[in-house]
N, C-alpha and C positions, 0 to 999 in steps of 0.2 A: 651132543651129550645132554642128558636130562637135567633139569634144574635141581632136582633132588640130589642127583649124583654130584653136581657142582657144589651144592650147599654142603653136602656131607664131606667132600674133599676139603673145602675151605675150612669147615669146622674141625675136621681131623687135623689139618695143618696148624690151625690156631691152638688146638688142644695140645698137639705135640710141642709147638713152640712154648706154650704155657708150662708144659712139663719140664722142658729144657730150662726155661727161665726159673722154675721152682727149684730144679736141681742145682742150677748155678747159684741161686739165692741161698739154698741150703749150704752149698760149698762155700759161698762167700761168708756165711755166718760161722761156718767151721773155721775158715781162715781168720776171720775177725777174732774169734775166740782164741785161736792159736797166737794171733798177733798180740792180743791182750795178755795171754800167758807169757809170750816172749818178752813183752814189755815189763811185766811184773818180775819175771826171772832176771831180765837184764837189770832192772832196778835193784833187785836183791843182790845180784852179782856185783853191781857197782857199789852198793852199800857194803857188801862183804869186802870188796876190794878196798873201800875206804876204811872199813874196820881193820883190814889187814895192815894198811899203812898206819892207822891210828894206834894199833897195838904196838907196832915197831916204835912209833914216836913216843908213846907212853913208857916203853921199856927204856929208851934213851933218856927220857925225862926223869925216870926213877934213878938211873945211874948218875945223872947230873945232880939230882937232889941228894943222893947218897954222898957224892963227892963233896957237895957244898954243905952237907949236914942239915939240909932242909927236910926235917922229918915230916912236916905237913905235906909238902909237895910229893915226897916219896910215897906217903900213904895214899894221897889222891891218885898218884900215877899207878900205884899197885891196884887200887880199886877200879880204875879205868881199864887197865889191862884185863882184869878179871871179867868186868862187865862186857867189854868189847869182845873178848874171847868167846863168852857165852853167846852173845848176839851173832858173832861171825859163824859159830858152829850151827846156830839155829837157822841162819839164812841159808847156809849150805844144805842143811837138812830139809828146809822148806823147798828148795829148788829140786832136791832129789825126788820128792813126792809129787812134784808138779807134772803136768802132761807135756813132756818134752821129748824130742827125739832121743833114740837110744844112745847115739854117740855122745850127745851132750850129757845124758844121764850117766854114761860110763865115765865121762870126764869129771862130772861132779862127784861121782863115787871116789875117784882117785883124789880129787880135791879134798873130800871129807877126811880121807886118811891123812893127807898132808896138813889139813887144818887141825886135826887132832894132835899131830906132832907139834905143829906151830903153836897152837894155843897152850899146849901142855908145857912146851919149852918156854913160851913167853911168861906164863904164870910162874914157872920155876925161877926164871932169871929175875923176874920182878920181885919175887919174894926174897931172893938172895941179894937183891940190890943194896941192902944195908951194909953188906960186906963188899965194898966196892971192888976190891981186887979179884975176889972170886967171881963176881958178876962180870967184870971186864974180861976175865979169862974165858967166860962162856960165850962171848960175843961172836967169835969166828964160827962156832957151830950154829949159833942162832942165825947168823947171816946166811949160812948154807941152807938151813931149813926155810928161811924167808925166801931165798932165791928159788928153791924148788917150788914153794907154794906160789910165788909170783909167776913162775913159768906155767904152772898148772892153771893159775887164774888167767894168764894171758891166752893160753890155748882155749879155755872155756869162753873167754870174751870173743875170741875169733870164731869159735863154733856158734856162739849165740848170734854174733853179727851175721854170719853166713846164713844161719837159720832164719833170722829176721829178713835178710835180703831175699832169700828164696820165697818166704811167705809174702813179702811185698810184691815180688815178681808174679807169684801165683795170684795174689789179690788183684794186681793190675790186669792180668790175663782174664781172670774171672769177671772183673768189672767190665772189660771190653766185651767179653762174651755175653754178659748180662745186658749191656747196652745194646749189643747187636740183637740178642734174643728179644729184648723189649721192643726194639725197633721193628723186628719182624712181626712180633705179636701185634704191635700197633698197626703195622701195614696190613696184616691179615684181618684184624678187626675192622679197619677202615674198608678193606676190600670186601669183607663180608657185608658190612653195612651198605656200601655202594652196590654190591651185587644184589642185596635184598631190595634196595631202592630201584635199581635199573631193571633187574630181572623179575621182580615180584611186585613191588608197590606201585611203580609207575604203570606197568602193563595192567595190573589189577584195577587201578584207578581208571585207566582207559577203558577196560572191559566193563566196569561198573557204569561209566558214563554212556558207553554204547548200549548197555542193557536198558538204562533209563530212556535213551532215545528210542530203542525198539519198543519199550513198554508204552511210549508216547506215540506209537504207530509211525515213527519216522523210519521207514524201511529203505531210505536212499543212502544211509550211512555205509561206509566201507569198513569191513572188518580187517584190521591189521593182524600181523603175526601168524597168519594161516600157514605160511611155509616153514615155520619153525618146527623142529623135531622134538621139542621138549614139552613139558606139561602145559606151558603157556600156549604153544602151538595147538595142542590138543583142545585146550579151552577155547581158543580162537576158532578152530574148526567146528567145535560144538556150537559156539555162538553163531557162526555162519550158517550151520544147519538149522538152528533155531530161527534165524532171520529168513532163510528160504522157506521154512515151514510157515512162518507168519505171512510171507508173501503168497504162498500157495493157499493158505487159509483165507487171506484177503481176496484172492482171485475167486476162490470157491464161494465166499460170501457174496462177492459182486455178481458172480454167475447166478447164484441162487436168487439174489435180489432181482437181477434182470429176468430170470426165469419166472419169478413170482409176478413181476410187473407184466411180463409177456403173457403169462397164464391169466392174470387178471384182465388184461386187455382182450385176450382171446375169449375169456369167459364173457366179458361184457359184450364183445363183438358177437359171440355165439348167442348170447341172450337177446341182443338186438336183432340178430338175424332170425333166431327162432321166434321172437315176438312178431317180427315182420312177416316171417313165414306163416306163423299162426294166423295173423290177421289176413294175409293174402290167401292162404289156403282156406281159411274159414269163408272169406268172401267168394273164393272160387267154388268151394263146395256148395255154398248157398246158391251161387249163380248156376252151378251145374245141376243142383237139385231142382231149382226153379225151371231151368231149361228142360230137364227131364220131365218135370210135371207138365210144362207146356207141350213138350213133344207127345207125352202120353195123352193129353187132352186133345191135341191136334190129331193124333192118330185115331182117337175115338171118334172125333168129328169126321175125319176122313173115312173111317169105316162106315159111319152112319150115312155120310154122303154117297159113298160107293154103293151101299145097299139101296139107298133111294134111287141112285142112277140106274142100278140094275133093274129095280122095279119099274122105273119109268121107261127104261129101254125095252123091257118085256112088253109093257103096255103098248109102246110105240110100234114094236115089232108086230104085235097082234093087230094093231090098227092098220099098219102097213099091209099086212097080209089081207086083212079085210078090204082095204082100199083096192088092192090088186084084184081081189075077187070081184069087187063091185065094178071096177073098170071093165073087167072081162064081161060081167053081166050087162054093163052099159053097151059094150060093143055087140053083145048078142041080142040085147033087147033094148032098143032105144026108147021104146015106149015107156019103159020103167025109169027113164032118165030123171024125170022130175022128182019122183019119190026117192030115188037113189041119191039125187043131188042134195036133197035135204039131209038125208042120213049122212052123206059124205061130209056135208058142211058141219054137221054136229060132231062127227068124228074128228074132222080136221080141227075144229075149235078145241076139242078135248086134247088132241095131239099138240096143238099150239100152246095150250096152257101148260101141259106137262113138259113140252120142250122148253117153254119159258122157265118153268121151275127148275128143270134140269140145267138150263144155261146159268140161272142164278146160283144154283148149288155148285155148279162147276166153277163159276167165277170165285165164289166164297172158298171152295176147296183150293183153287189156284193161289188165292191170297194166303190162305193158311199154310199151304205147302211151301210157298215162298218164305213165309215167316219161319216155318220149320227148317228150311234150307239155311236161312240166315242164322238161326239158333245153332244148327249143326256146325256152321262155320265158326260161330263164336265159341262153341265147345272146343273146336280145333285150336282156336287161339288160347283158350284156357289151358288146354292140354299142353300147348307149346310153352306157356308160362310155367306150368307145373314141371315140364321137362327141364326148363332153364333153371328153376329153383333146385330141382333134384341134382342137376349137374353141378350147380354152384355149391350145394350142400356136400356133394361127393368130393369136389375140389377142396372145400374147407376141411372135410374129414381127412383127406389125404395130407393136407398141410399140417393138420393137428397130429396125425400119426408120425409125420417126419419130425415135428417139434418134440413130440413125446419121446421118440427114439433118441433125439439129441439130449434130452433131459435125463436119460438113463433111468435109474430106479425111481427117481422122484416123479417121472412122467408115466409110470406104468398104469396108474389108475386113469389118467387122462387118455392113454392109448386105448384102453378098453372102451371108454366113452366114444373116442373117435372111431373105433372099429364098429361099435353099435350104430353110430351116426352114418357111417359109410354103408353098412348093411341096409339100414332103413332107407337111405338115399337110393341104393341100388334097387331095393324092392319097390320104392316109389316110382323109379324110372321104368321098371318092368310093368308096374300097374298102369302107368301112363301110356306105355306102348300098347298094352292090352286095350285100354280105353280108346286110344287113338285108332286102333284097328276096328274096334266095334263102331266108333263114331264114323269111320270111313265107310263101314258097311251101311250104317244108317244114312249117311250122305248119299251113298250109291242108290239105296232104296228110295230116298227122297227125290233124287234127281229122276229116277225112273217114274216115280209117282208124278212129278212135275210134268214130265213128257206125256204121261198118260192123261193127266188132267188137261193139258193143252190140246191133246187130240180130242178129248171129250168135248171141250169147249168149242173146238172147231166143228166137230160133228153136230153138236147141239145147235150151233149157229146155222149150220146148213139145214138141220131139221126145221129150225124156226123159219128159215128162209123158204124152205120147201113147203111147209104148211101154209105160209103166207101166199105162196104162189098157187097152192091148191085151192086155198080160199078164194083167191082172185079168179081162179079158173071156174070154181063153182058158181061164183057170182056172174061171171061172163057167160057160163053155160045157159043160164036163164035168159040172158040177153041175146046170145048168138048161138042158136042151136045148129047153125050151119057149120060151125067149126067143131062140132062134137067129136067127129072122128079124129081130127088132129089133136084136140085137147085130150081125148081119151088116150090116144097113143102117148101124148106127152105125160098124161097122168100115170099111164102104165110105166113109162120110163122113170118118172119121178118116184112112183111107189117102189119100183125095183131098187132105185138108188137109196130111198129111205130104208128099205129092208137091209140093203148092204151096210149102210151107215149105222143102222141100229145094231146090226150084228157086231160091227166094229166097236160101237159104244158099249155094248154088253161085254165084249171081250176086254176092252180097256177098263170097264168098271170092275170086272172080275180081277184084272191085274192090280187095279187100284186097291181093291179089298185085300188082296194078298200083300201088297206093299204096306197097306195100313196095318195089317197084322204084324208084318216084320218090323214096321216102325214102332208099334206098340211093344213088341218083344224087346227091341233095341232100347226103347225108353225105359222099360223095366230093368234091363241089364245095366243101363246107364245109371239108374237110381241105385241099384245094388252096388255098382262100382263107386258111385259117389259116397254111399254110406261106408263101404269098405275103406275108401281113401280117407274118409273122415276119421274112422276108428284108427287106422294105421298112423295118420298124422298126429292124432291125439296121443297115441302110445309113444310115438317117436319124440314128441315134445316133452312128454312126462319123463321119458328115459333120459333125454338130454338135460332137463332141469334137475333130475335126481342126481345124475352123475356130476353135473357141474356144481 
């Protein structure tokens, strides 16, 4: 049952009890008035009764005074009879107009007629009391009238006593009823106060204390009265809902604080990573650009060296052919050996010088190609580092996307940034794959160039050795002409070997030139890739810094 219903029922009961008490109080007042009227009527009746006896006594006193000749007493007795008769009649008349029951009023009406007869006869006999004999003769009739009036007075006294007793009984009943009603009213009032204290004030005070605790962020308090079905239960459930709302808000605030801290940490981490990535990528791009420049320079030098090698090889090839022709001429015409030996010596000296230059250029080219190979390997290391950074950035972007998805609407902006970071990381990885492929091609071309240069060095050394041998042979030719035939044959074989080697040198030099051109192209592409990577990295860092 609701508190309001209980309060209304208790108030209605208290009001009804108050109405009953008021009605009983009114009835008690009426009864008290009737009791007062009964008392006055009874007093009047008693006074009339006394007047009734007094009139009779004064009549007899008048007769005694008349018999004794006491005129003064006779006169006084006659005056008393007249006065008492009037007062007696007035008392009866006053009782008739009083608020009395009808039966008593009827009895007083009957008494009034008897009083009229009695007072009239009393006045008459008192007036005739001077004639004692006549007055004494009227006594029997006077006594009869007195007896009738006395009987009527007795009946009226009985009725008045009965009426008074009835009113006393009614008054006692009303008093008991009033006492009971007042007791009920008091009990209802006390119950209403206790109900207000127990059902309203104490729970309300408890609710107010709980509200203060909740306002002080004490969310561990228990909310009572939640299972009650009245207004207090509704208020308790509302307070419990308010408590749960505060708990949810506190959790949301804590989650938001943790999210802000995590975002700040992630932002600081990303800023640190982007700064480190910027520094590393800048250094790598600078290293890559320098390496590309060195590759370009080395390729240019290699191209120059290859051209010089081709020129020298062509000269050596020509000299070798000439030497072969000279050897054949020596074989045909020994007499011309001296002159031819001088010419051969000169040609061999020239070939030796050119072979020496070719050997030196080949050695330089070998060293440069080795450096180029080392630079290509370092570029591979740089590309590996860029790949690692791109993979780490992609992983960070994936983690940021997951965290942004956990954050909900608050992480949408960060999710966009993470997606852009992820795209840039993927594009960086793709570019590094492309760079890696091109560097692999460069490395392949460099290794082919290294092999070619090694072959050139080997051939040039053989040429140098051969020219030395030829020179020795020419010197020995002047000393030992007997061995001309063998030396000419040996020279013919040597010149043939020189021709073959020079052909190989020319072929290798041409391959070196092609490799140098490829290396130059790869270096240009590497420079373009480094510049593109630099622009993409700068754009990526600017986008990350702008979004963060």
